[in-house]
BABA-236566 format. One record per atom (N, C-alpha, C, O): residue number from 1; atom name; x, y, z. Coordinates in pm, 1 decimal, always signed. Each point is the difference from the previous one (the first is absolute). Example, Ala and Ser with C-alpha at 12.3 -4.5 7.8 and 13.67 -1.06 7.14 Angstrom:
// residues 2
SITE,resi,name,c1,c2,c3
SITE,1,N,+1319.0,-569.0,+780.0
SITE,1,CA,-89.0,+119.0,+0.0
SITE,1,C,+90.0,+120.0,+0.0
SITE,1,O,+103.6,-1.9,+66.5
SITE,2,N,-138.6,+106.9,-138.5
SITE,2,CA,+82.0,+119.0,+6.0
SITE,2,C,-77.0,+109.0,+73.0
SITE,2,O,+50.9,+110.8,+16.9
// end
This chain:
// residues 113
SITE,resi,name,c1,c2,c3
SITE,1,N,-14187.0,-3587.5,-4379.3
SITE,1,CA,+22.6,-118.6,+25.8
SITE,1,C,+160.1,+55.1,-178.5
SITE,1,O,+117.5,-23.8,-28.2
SITE,2,N,-211.4,+84.4,-15.9
SITE,2,CA,+93.4,+51.2,-120.5
SITE,2,C,+108.6,+63.3,+44.7
SITE,2,O,+112.1,+3.3,-50.8
SITE,3,N,-151.6,+47.5,+150.1
SITE,3,CA,+126.3,+113.5,+3.8
SITE,3,C,+89.2,-49.7,+90.8
SITE,3,O,+99.0,+68.8,+24.9
SITE,4,N,-118.3,-210.9,+48.8
SITE,4,CA,+101.3,-116.9,-0.8
SITE,4,C,+64.4,-41.9,-94.1
SITE,4,O,+120.5,-11.7,-22.0
SITE,5,N,-256.4,-21.7,-60.5
SITE,5,CA,+153.7,-87.6,-67.8
SITE,5,C,+68.2,+136.0,-141.0
SITE,5,O,+98.5,-36.5,-64.1
SITE,6,N,-137.2,+127.2,+43.5
SITE,6,CA,+57.1,+85.8,-49.3
SITE,6,C,+106.6,+34.2,+45.5
SITE,6,O,+71.5,+31.5,-95.2
SITE,7,N,+4.9,-14.0,+232.2
SITE,7,CA,+21.8,+81.3,+69.4
SITE,7,C,+157.6,-179.9,-5.7
SITE,7,O,+101.9,-3.6,-69.0
SITE,8,N,-159.0,-116.9,+178.7
SITE,8,CA,+104.3,-88.1,-130.2
SITE,8,C,+24.4,-0.5,-112.5
SITE,8,O,+111.9,-27.6,-43.3
SITE,9,N,-242.8,+67.7,-51.2
SITE,9,CA,+97.6,+9.4,-179.1
SITE,9,C,+134.4,+49.1,+28.1
SITE,9,O,+113.7,-44.2,-16.1
SITE,10,N,-188.6,+198.3,+84.7
SITE,10,CA,+83.8,+146.9,-63.2
SITE,10,C,+221.0,-62.7,+101.4
SITE,10,O,+100.5,+17.4,-69.0
SITE,11,N,-87.2,-73.4,+205.9
SITE,11,CA,+57.3,-31.7,+38.4
SITE,11,C,+70.6,-176.1,-80.8
SITE,11,O,+118.4,-32.5,+9.3
SITE,12,N,-190.7,-24.9,-57.5
SITE,12,CA,+107.9,-125.7,-88.0
SITE,12,C,+79.4,+69.7,-127.7
SITE,12,O,+119.7,-22.7,-17.1
SITE,13,N,-192.4,+105.8,-67.8
SITE,13,CA,+15.5,+113.4,-83.0
SITE,13,C,+143.6,+89.4,+36.5
SITE,13,O,+94.4,+49.7,-61.4
SITE,14,N,-150.0,-65.4,+223.4
SITE,14,CA,+145.2,+76.5,-35.3
SITE,14,C,+154.4,-114.5,-8.9
SITE,14,O,+109.3,+16.5,-54.2
SITE,15,N,-159.8,-116.7,+124.6
SITE,15,CA,+91.8,-144.0,+54.5
SITE,15,C,+50.3,-37.1,-152.2
SITE,15,O,+107.0,-46.1,-39.8
SITE,16,N,-195.7,+74.6,-11.0
SITE,16,CA,+12.8,-67.6,-160.7
SITE,16,C,+137.2,+117.8,-78.5
SITE,16,O,+90.6,-53.7,-63.7
SITE,17,N,-92.3,+155.7,+74.1
SITE,17,CA,+60.5,+113.3,-13.2
SITE,17,C,+135.1,+25.6,+74.1
SITE,17,O,+105.6,+26.4,-57.6
SITE,18,N,-118.0,-34.8,+159.3
SITE,18,CA,+193.3,-5.9,+74.5
SITE,18,C,+55.6,-116.5,-58.6
SITE,18,O,+111.9,-12.6,-49.9
SITE,19,N,-240.1,-105.6,+66.4
SITE,19,CA,+88.0,-177.1,-61.9
SITE,19,C,+86.5,+57.7,-142.0
SITE,19,O,+120.6,-22.0,-10.6
SITE,20,N,-178.8,+78.8,-69.1
SITE,20,CA,-8.0,-18.3,-161.4
SITE,20,C,+91.3,+69.8,+27.9
SITE,20,O,+117.0,-37.4,-8.6
SITE,21,N,-153.8,+153.3,+47.7
SITE,21,CA,+220.3,+112.4,-24.6
SITE,21,C,+78.2,-74.6,+96.5
SITE,21,O,+79.6,-71.6,-60.8
SITE,22,N,-71.9,+62.0,+158.0
SITE,22,CA,+126.3,-129.2,+65.3
SITE,22,C,+28.3,-73.8,-95.7
SITE,22,O,+121.3,+1.0,-20.9
SITE,23,N,-188.7,-77.7,-60.7
SITE,23,CA,+70.9,-69.6,-124.6
SITE,23,C,-45.3,-12.3,-85.6
SITE,23,O,-29.9,-117.2,-22.9
SITE,24,N,+8.8,+173.4,-35.9
SITE,24,CA,+28.0,+147.7,-137.0
SITE,24,C,+154.5,+41.0,-15.0
SITE,24,O,+77.4,-18.5,-93.9
SITE,25,N,-58.6,+81.7,+220.5
SITE,25,CA,+109.4,+66.9,+16.5
SITE,25,C,+170.6,-111.5,-26.2
SITE,25,O,+102.7,+25.2,-63.0
SITE,26,N,-139.2,-130.8,+134.9
SITE,26,CA,+145.8,-108.1,+21.6
SITE,26,C,-23.4,-26.6,-202.1
SITE,26,O,+100.4,-27.7,-65.6
SITE,27,N,-224.8,+39.9,+2.2
SITE,27,CA,-44.9,-75.7,-98.3
SITE,27,C,+80.2,+46.8,-128.7
SITE,27,O,+58.5,-58.4,-91.2
SITE,28,N,-79.3,+172.1,+121.0
SITE,28,CA,+90.3,+136.7,-7.1
SITE,28,C,+197.1,-11.5,-76.2
SITE,28,O,+69.0,+12.7,-101.2
SITE,29,N,-68.3,-48.7,+262.1
SITE,29,CA,+153.7,-28.6,+47.9
SITE,29,C,+97.8,-132.1,-140.3
SITE,29,O,+88.7,-3.0,-85.3
SITE,30,N,-183.8,-73.6,+148.0
SITE,30,CA,+46.9,-158.1,-117.2
SITE,30,C,-20.9,-3.3,-113.3
SITE,30,O,+55.6,-75.2,-80.1
SITE,31,N,-152.8,+169.6,+52.3
SITE,31,CA,-151.9,-48.5,-119.9
SITE,31,C,+89.3,+102.3,-147.2
SITE,31,O,+35.5,-41.7,-110.3
SITE,32,N,-19.9,+222.4,+187.2
SITE,32,CA,-7.8,+62.9,-95.3
SITE,32,C,+153.0,+60.9,+66.8
SITE,32,O,-27.5,+117.2,+26.1
SITE,33,N,+123.9,-132.7,+0.0
SITE,33,CA,+113.7,+69.1,+49.1
SITE,33,C,-29.4,+108.1,+89.1
SITE,33,O,+22.3,+106.3,-58.0
SITE,34,N,-59.2,-91.0,+164.1
SITE,34,CA,-35.8,+153.9,+80.0
SITE,34,C,+84.8,-51.4,+111.8
SITE,34,O,+21.3,-95.5,+74.7
SITE,35,N,+16.1,+223.8,-110.4
SITE,35,CA,+107.1,+2.9,+157.0
SITE,35,C,-94.9,-111.4,+102.7
SITE,35,O,-117.9,-25.5,+24.8
SITE,36,N,+239.1,-13.6,+9.2
SITE,36,CA,+1.0,-24.0,+180.0
SITE,36,C,-130.1,+36.9,+92.4
SITE,36,O,-106.0,-51.9,+34.8
SITE,37,N,+186.2,+185.1,-14.9
SITE,37,CA,-101.9,+139.6,+121.9
SITE,37,C,-150.1,-112.9,-36.7
SITE,37,O,-25.6,-87.1,+83.1
SITE,38,N,-79.3,+102.5,-233.3
SITE,38,CA,-82.0,-22.9,+82.3
SITE,38,C,-97.6,-115.5,+76.2
SITE,38,O,-119.6,-19.3,+21.8
SITE,39,N,+293.8,-65.6,+12.6
SITE,39,CA,-35.0,-144.1,+116.9
SITE,39,C,-24.7,+91.6,+164.3
SITE,39,O,-56.4,-54.2,+95.0
SITE,40,N,+100.0,+169.2,-91.1
SITE,40,CA,-60.2,-1.1,+110.4
SITE,40,C,-89.2,+106.7,+19.4
SITE,40,O,+0.8,+35.5,+117.9
SITE,41,N,-103.6,+51.1,-213.1
SITE,41,CA,-117.4,-35.3,-8.8
SITE,41,C,-93.7,-31.1,+22.8
SITE,41,O,-91.9,+71.3,+40.2
SITE,42,N,+89.7,-194.3,-61.1
SITE,42,CA,-14.4,-181.6,-89.5
SITE,42,C,-66.6,-43.0,+158.2
SITE,42,O,-119.3,-16.3,+25.4
SITE,43,N,+216.8,+6.0,+53.9
SITE,43,CA,+32.0,-49.3,+133.7
SITE,43,C,-58.3,+84.9,+60.3
SITE,43,O,-45.1,-66.3,+93.4
SITE,44,N,-4.7,+218.5,-69.9
SITE,44,CA,-164.3,+34.6,+11.3
SITE,44,C,-131.1,+5.9,+1.1
SITE,44,O,-106.2,+23.0,+57.7
SITE,45,N,+156.6,-50.0,-135.5
SITE,45,CA,-150.7,+8.2,-69.1
SITE,45,C,-42.3,-175.6,+16.9
SITE,45,O,-116.8,-36.0,+14.9
SITE,46,N,+228.8,-56.5,-20.2
SITE,46,CA,-12.2,-156.0,+39.9
SITE,46,C,-47.0,+30.7,+118.9
SITE,46,O,-111.0,-50.8,+16.1
SITE,47,N,+162.2,+136.6,+110.4
SITE,47,CA,+38.2,-17.6,+124.6
SITE,47,C,-162.4,+52.0,+38.0
SITE,47,O,-63.4,-43.0,+96.4
SITE,48,N,+26.7,+116.7,-168.0
SITE,48,CA,-166.6,+88.5,-35.3
SITE,48,C,-76.2,-104.2,+18.6
SITE,48,O,-49.2,-25.3,+109.9
SITE,49,N,+30.3,-49.5,-219.3
SITE,49,CA,-103.3,-111.7,-45.3
SITE,49,C,-56.5,-67.5,+135.9
SITE,49,O,-107.2,-7.7,+60.1
SITE,50,N,+245.7,-38.5,-45.7
SITE,50,CA,+7.2,-98.1,+110.5
SITE,50,C,-94.2,+72.4,+163.9
SITE,50,O,-85.4,-42.5,+77.7
SITE,51,N,+166.5,+170.6,-94.3
SITE,51,CA,-152.6,+84.4,+145.4
SITE,51,C,-136.5,-7.5,-54.7
SITE,51,O,-107.9,-37.2,+46.0
SITE,52,N,+134.6,+69.2,-122.4
SITE,52,CA,-147.6,+92.4,-89.4
SITE,52,C,-113.7,-219.7,-2.0
SITE,52,O,-119.4,-19.0,+23.2
SITE,53,N,+229.5,-90.2,-59.7
SITE,53,CA,-109.5,-131.9,+67.4
SITE,53,C,-27.8,+69.8,+122.3
SITE,53,O,-112.5,+48.2,+13.1
SITE,54,N,+168.2,-39.7,+46.9
SITE,54,CA,-15.9,+1.1,+173.4
SITE,54,C,-119.5,+19.3,+31.6
SITE,54,O,-79.5,-62.7,+70.1
SITE,55,N,+71.5,+199.2,-155.5
SITE,55,CA,-139.0,+24.3,+22.0
SITE,55,C,-143.1,-4.7,-14.7
SITE,55,O,-92.3,+75.7,+30.1
SITE,56,N,+108.1,-250.2,-116.3
SITE,56,CA,-130.8,+52.8,-103.3
SITE,56,C,-72.6,-60.4,+188.6
SITE,56,O,+51.1,-24.2,+109.4
SITE,57,N,-187.6,+24.2,-166.4
SITE,57,CA,-152.9,-17.3,+127.4
SITE,57,C,-39.7,-194.2,+23.2
SITE,57,O,-91.0,-42.8,+71.1
SITE,58,N,+207.1,-59.9,-168.8
SITE,58,CA,-24.0,-82.7,+82.1
SITE,58,C,+84.9,-89.0,+90.7
SITE,58,O,+118.3,+18.0,+28.7
SITE,59,N,-192.5,-110.2,+8.9
SITE,59,CA,+106.6,-100.7,+140.6
SITE,59,C,+84.7,-58.3,-75.5
SITE,59,O,+108.1,-14.5,+57.0
SITE,60,N,-110.8,-17.0,-139.9
SITE,60,CA,+133.3,-70.4,-70.4
SITE,60,C,-3.0,-11.8,-134.7
SITE,60,O,-69.2,+50.4,-88.5
SITE,61,N,+206.0,-168.3,+92.9
SITE,61,CA,+91.3,+143.8,-59.9
SITE,61,C,-8.7,-108.3,-177.2
SITE,61,O,+83.6,+32.5,-84.5
SITE,62,N,-150.8,-110.7,+59.8
SITE,62,CA,-7.3,-53.8,-166.0
SITE,62,C,-75.4,-24.5,+0.4
SITE,62,O,-5.3,-118.5,-33.0
SITE,63,N,-159.6,+191.4,+69.9
SITE,63,CA,-127.8,+57.6,+7.6
SITE,63,C,+53.6,+205.3,-46.4
SITE,63,O,-35.8,+45.9,-108.4
SITE,64,N,+92.1,+14.6,+177.8
SITE,64,CA,+45.9,+95.5,-97.5
SITE,64,C,+98.4,-10.9,-86.8
SITE,64,O,+50.0,+109.1,-27.4
SITE,65,N,+4.6,-214.8,-35.1
SITE,65,CA,+103.4,-5.1,-117.4
SITE,65,C,-34.9,+10.9,-135.6
SITE,65,O,+48.6,+41.6,-105.2
SITE,66,N,-185.4,-112.5,+161.2
SITE,66,CA,-96.0,-103.7,-63.9
SITE,66,C,-54.3,+91.4,-75.1
SITE,66,O,+24.0,-2.5,-120.7
SITE,67,N,-151.9,+153.7,+203.8
SITE,67,CA,-37.3,+71.7,-47.8
SITE,67,C,+49.6,+104.4,-73.6
SITE,67,O,-52.3,+83.3,-74.1
SITE,68,N,+196.7,-111.6,+120.6
SITE,68,CA,+59.0,+147.3,-38.2
SITE,68,C,+101.7,-70.1,-152.8
SITE,68,O,+106.2,+58.8,-20.3
SITE,69,N,-131.5,-142.9,-49.0
SITE,69,CA,+48.9,-64.1,-55.2
SITE,69,C,-96.0,+14.3,-124.5
SITE,69,O,+23.6,-36.1,-115.3
SITE,70,N,-188.6,+124.3,+187.1
SITE,70,CA,-101.6,+55.3,-128.4
SITE,70,C,+88.9,+142.9,-40.2
SITE,70,O,-77.8,+68.5,-66.3
SITE,71,N,+142.1,-33.5,+73.1
SITE,71,CA,+25.3,+148.9,+51.0
SITE,71,C,+86.4,+9.0,-67.8
SITE,71,O,+12.8,+83.3,-89.7
SITE,72,N,+61.1,-166.4,+119.7
SITE,72,CA,+232.8,+46.3,-87.7
SITE,72,C,-98.3,-59.6,-100.8
SITE,72,O,+93.1,+5.3,-80.4
SITE,73,N,-228.6,-75.3,-16.6
SITE,73,CA,+87.8,-30.0,-91.9
SITE,73,C,-33.5,+89.8,-103.7
SITE,73,O,+51.1,+7.4,-111.8
SITE,74,N,-230.1,+125.3,+207.6
SITE,74,CA,-21.1,+43.8,-74.9
SITE,74,C,+113.0,+143.5,+19.7
SITE,74,O,+2.5,+82.3,-91.6
SITE,75,N,+84.0,-62.4,+211.5
SITE,75,CA,+33.1,+72.9,-60.9
SITE,75,C,+157.1,-43.6,-46.8
SITE,75,O,+82.7,+91.1,+0.2
SITE,76,N,-52.9,-181.7,-26.9
SITE,76,CA,+137.4,-12.1,-90.6
SITE,76,C,-68.7,+30.6,-126.9
SITE,76,O,+75.5,+89.9,-37.0
SITE,77,N,-183.5,-101.1,-77.4
SITE,77,CA,-25.8,+1.7,-119.0
SITE,77,C,-43.1,+168.2,-1.4
SITE,77,O,+0.6,+67.2,-103.1
SITE,78,N,-31.3,-23.6,+215.3
SITE,78,CA,+34.3,+201.6,-19.3
SITE,78,C,+118.1,+22.8,+23.5
SITE,78,O,+30.9,+116.8,-23.1
SITE,79,N,+93.0,-215.2,+80.1
SITE,79,CA,+112.3,+106.9,+11.1
SITE,79,C,+76.9,-104.4,-116.1
SITE,79,O,+118.6,-18.8,+27.2
SITE,80,N,-163.0,-44.5,-139.6
SITE,80,CA,+23.5,-29.5,-110.7
SITE,80,C,-23.4,+89.9,-140.4
SITE,80,O,+88.7,+41.1,-74.8
SITE,81,N,-214.7,-25.0,+62.9
SITE,81,CA,-55.3,+120.1,+13.4
SITE,81,C,+66.6,+154.8,-5.1
SITE,81,O,-7.3,+79.0,-94.1
SITE,82,N,+81.4,-57.6,+237.3
SITE,82,CA,+8.7,+101.9,+55.0
SITE,82,C,+178.9,+80.4,-37.1
SITE,82,O,+42.0,+111.7,-30.3
SITE,83,N,+3.8,-219.6,+50.7
SITE,83,CA,+191.8,-27.3,+64.7
SITE,83,C,+62.6,-26.7,-156.3
SITE,83,O,+108.6,+47.5,-33.2
SITE,84,N,-225.8,-163.3,-94.2
SITE,84,CA,+83.4,-83.5,-80.2
SITE,84,C,-38.4,+65.3,-115.1
SITE,84,O,+73.1,+6.9,-98.8
SITE,85,N,-238.4,+65.6,+108.3
SITE,85,CA,-15.4,+23.4,-115.6
SITE,85,C,-51.6,-117.0,-125.9
SITE,85,O,+15.7,-9.8,-121.7
SITE,86,N,-63.8,-44.7,+196.3
SITE,86,CA,-115.7,-154.9,-35.9
SITE,86,C,-132.3,-5.2,+20.1
SITE,86,O,-36.2,-87.5,+78.7
SITE,87,N,-58.6,+164.5,-132.9
SITE,87,CA,-164.2,-58.3,+17.9
SITE,87,C,-8.8,-80.7,+38.0
SITE,87,O,-4.0,-85.8,-88.2
SITE,88,N,-9.9,+12.8,+262.8
SITE,88,CA,-108.3,-150.2,-13.4
SITE,88,C,-117.4,-50.8,-180.1
SITE,88,O,-64.5,+82.2,-65.1
SITE,89,N,+72.8,-195.6,+42.0
SITE,89,CA,-88.9,-4.0,-26.1
SITE,89,C,-139.7,-32.2,-21.5
SITE,89,O,-56.1,+89.8,-62.8
SITE,90,N,-23.5,-192.0,+94.7
SITE,90,CA,-183.5,-3.1,+52.3
SITE,90,C,+7.4,-110.7,+60.0
SITE,90,O,-97.4,-34.9,+66.7
SITE,91,N,+216.7,-51.6,-74.4
SITE,91,CA,+1.8,-119.5,+11.9
SITE,91,C,+129.4,+26.8,+180.0
SITE,91,O,+31.8,-88.7,+79.2
SITE,92,N,+0.6,+208.7,-75.4
SITE,92,CA,+77.0,+83.2,+106.1
SITE,92,C,-46.5,-8.1,+101.0
SITE,92,O,+18.9,-56.8,+107.6
SITE,93,N,-154.7,+190.2,-201.5
SITE,93,CA,-166.3,+68.0,+87.4
SITE,93,C,-53.2,-131.8,+56.3
SITE,93,O,+8.8,-10.8,+122.3
SITE,94,N,-71.6,-108.7,-201.1
SITE,94,CA,-49.5,-86.9,+42.5
SITE,94,C,+18.1,-53.5,+79.8
SITE,94,O,-84.0,-37.3,+81.9
SITE,95,N,+223.4,+12.4,-80.2
SITE,95,CA,+74.6,-116.9,+110.9
SITE,95,C,-7.7,+99.5,+154.2
SITE,95,O,-43.8,-57.4,+99.7
SITE,96,N,+71.1,+149.3,-92.3
SITE,96,CA,+31.5,+162.0,+65.7
SITE,96,C,-131.6,-21.8,+119.9
SITE,96,O,+12.7,-27.6,+119.3
SITE,97,N,-144.7,+51.7,-201.2
SITE,97,CA,-87.4,+9.6,+37.0
SITE,97,C,-56.4,-125.5,+88.2
SITE,97,O,-65.1,+21.6,+102.2
SITE,98,N,+92.4,-146.3,-145.0
SITE,98,CA,-29.3,-145.3,+19.3
SITE,98,C,+59.2,-34.4,+157.2
SITE,98,O,-42.0,-76.6,+86.7
SITE,99,N,+199.5,+201.3,-92.3
SITE,99,CA,+142.8,-37.7,+120.2
SITE,99,C,-131.7,+169.5,+128.6
SITE,99,O,-8.4,-8.9,+122.5
SITE,100,N,-42.0,+92.5,-180.9
SITE,100,CA,-74.0,+10.4,+103.7
SITE,100,C,-121.7,-5.3,+99.5
SITE,100,O,-39.0,+38.5,+110.3
SITE,101,N,-13.7,-150.9,-281.6
SITE,101,CA,-105.0,-29.3,+131.6
SITE,101,C,+0.0,-91.5,+28.0
SITE,101,O,-113.8,-39.3,+25.6
SITE,102,N,+240.9,-81.1,-3.9
SITE,102,CA,+32.1,-98.4,+54.7
SITE,102,C,+62.8,+98.6,+206.9
SITE,102,O,+3.8,-34.0,+118.2
SITE,103,N,+35.5,+182.2,-219.2
SITE,103,CA,+87.1,+27.3,+129.3
SITE,103,C,-121.4,+58.0,+91.5
SITE,103,O,+8.7,-11.4,+122.3
SITE,104,N,-111.0,+67.7,-175.8
SITE,104,CA,-144.9,+65.4,+39.2
SITE,104,C,-32.3,-87.0,+132.9
SITE,104,O,-7.3,+19.5,+121.3
SITE,105,N,-6.7,-117.3,-204.9
SITE,105,CA,-72.8,-133.3,+34.3
SITE,105,C,+56.8,-28.2,+136.8
SITE,105,O,-55.7,+11.6,+109.2
SITE,106,N,+192.8,-55.8,-141.4
SITE,106,CA,+97.3,-30.2,+157.7
SITE,106,C,-13.5,+143.6,+148.3
SITE,106,O,-3.4,-13.6,+122.3
SITE,107,N,+0.9,+85.6,-172.7
SITE,107,CA,-41.2,+160.6,+37.4
SITE,107,C,-92.3,+20.9,+93.6
SITE,107,O,+7.1,+38.7,+116.7
SITE,108,N,-161.6,-94.5,-239.2
SITE,108,CA,-102.5,+17.2,+84.2
SITE,108,C,-25.7,-80.8,+185.5
SITE,108,O,-81.1,+14.0,+91.6
SITE,109,N,+184.4,-83.2,-113.7
SITE,109,CA,-28.8,-119.0,+133.9
SITE,109,C,+59.9,+132.1,+191.4
SITE,109,O,-8.7,-24.2,+120.4
SITE,110,N,+76.3,+183.8,-222.2
SITE,110,CA,+0.6,+47.2,+163.4
SITE,110,C,-85.4,+98.3,+9.3
SITE,110,O,+44.3,+102.6,+51.5
SITE,111,N,-229.5,-102.5,-109.4
SITE,111,CA,-96.9,+69.1,+27.7
SITE,111,C,-22.8,-116.6,+48.7
SITE,111,O,+21.7,+12.7,+120.5
SITE,112,N,-54.2,-125.2,-142.5
SITE,112,CA,-55.4,-98.1,+104.1
SITE,112,C,+51.9,-33.6,+126.2
SITE,112,O,-1.6,-111.9,+51.2
SITE,113,N,+44.2,+207.8,-7.9
SITE,113,CA,+45.4,-41.5,+114.0
SITE,113,C,-45.8,+34.2,+117.8
SITE,113,O,+51.3,-46.2,+101.9
// end
């Protein structure tokens, strides 16, 4: 059970990184006036994000998105810290913890089948 949850969480984290990078690069082009060439890898990351979503073990897309959302929140806060140099607040960390608990609860049904 723990191994399956860890595998699912790892795939969710990888999926979140692909989505965040795919969205952050266009943000840099539009908000920071970076080169429009950044849109090329952005498209590749967003395509990888969509493909990674199909690898998740849930049979329903809505359940995948719901569980994935918890990991996305946590990874986005890590991105805030790593890429933008802004340390998460204690409230950010509490919120991410709650979101990860929600993800875990939804993902628990994978082990019940």
